[in-house]
N, C-alpha and C positions, 0 to 999 in steps of 0.2 A: 543316915540315909544311904542306901546302896545305889549302884549304877542303874538298875532297872527302875527304881522309884524316881530318880532324877530325870530319866528319859521320859517317863510317863507324865511327870509334872510339866514338861515342855510342849506336849502335843495338844491339839484342840480337843475340846470336851467330848464331842460325838465320837471321834476316833478312839479316845481313851475308854469310853463306855464299851465300844465294840471289842477292844483289846482285852479289857478286864473280863468281859463275858466269855471270850475265847479262852482266857487263862483259867477261869473257873471250870469250864468244860474239860479242859486238859487235866486239871488237878483231880477232878472227880472221876475221870475216865470215860466221859461221854463224848467221844470224838467222832461220832458218825457223820455229823453235818458240817464238819470243818474241812477246809481245803488243805489236806495233809499230803506231804510227800516225804519219803524216806531220804535221808542225806547219804550220798555216796561215801563209801569207805568206812561205814559204821553199821553195826547191826541194830542198835537201839536208839539212834538219834534221828529226829524228825523235825520238819518245819511246817508251820501253819501260816498261810497268807491271810491277812486281814486288811483289805484295802491296799494302801501303799506301805504297809508295815508287815514285818514277819516276826514270828515267835519261834525260837528254837527250843526244843525240849527233848529230854531223855526219857525213854519209856523203860521202866523196870518191871519186874514181875508183879509187884503189889502196888506200885504207885508211879506217878509221872512227876518229873521235876523240870520246871521251867528254867532254862539256862540263860536265855538272852532275848531281848526285845529290841529290834533294830528297824530303821527306816530303809525301804527298798529304793534303789537308784538304778541307773542304767548299767552299772558294773556288777550288780548283785548276782545276776544269773548269767 
């Protein structure tokens, strides 16, 4: 079990469902309705906010790769 799966197992069920739906949208490339911002200092790294959580992903020419799922706190931004 990797770090992302361990994190997802610890969060509440409704939040987990929203995060998994957002991850599915990221992986298939349908990111129109997500709260996305480009990360500074990189050409192809983005973040998606889902409630009090955020998903970092890398956008490639033919696919998207989820890098990390973390909990937002006061020091995040």
